C-alpha positions, 0 to 999 in steps of 0.5 A: 519530489512529486512528479506526475505519475509518481506513487506513493506507499507505505507500510506503517501503523494505521493512524501514521499512515492516516496522516501520510495518505493525507498528506501524499493525496494533498500533494497529487500522487496516487496511493496505494494500500496493502491492508488485511482483515476488512481493511480497517481504518484505513479501508477506502482511504487510498486510491487503490487497495489490495486488502487480503480477507482473513481471520488469521493474521499469520496467513494474511501477513503471509499473503501480504509477502508474496504480493511484496515480493512480487512488487518489488520485483515488478519495479525492479525489472521496470527500472534497472536494466 
């Protein structure tokens, strides 16, 4: 259920994410994309983007993992008291 202030984030294949981002925006949700390389097909499709630039997929994925762990830690701190 959508509520004011809700955020949509997703991890999946770009084709599915394009549809999911469009659906989230249609429902008034803010969107965030964690992307690699140049952002690919999803560049410019989310309200907020974090793009890890790099040629080596392994290094990009490692950086994304760190960001996801930090992000989840912040969410846990905000909601678990």
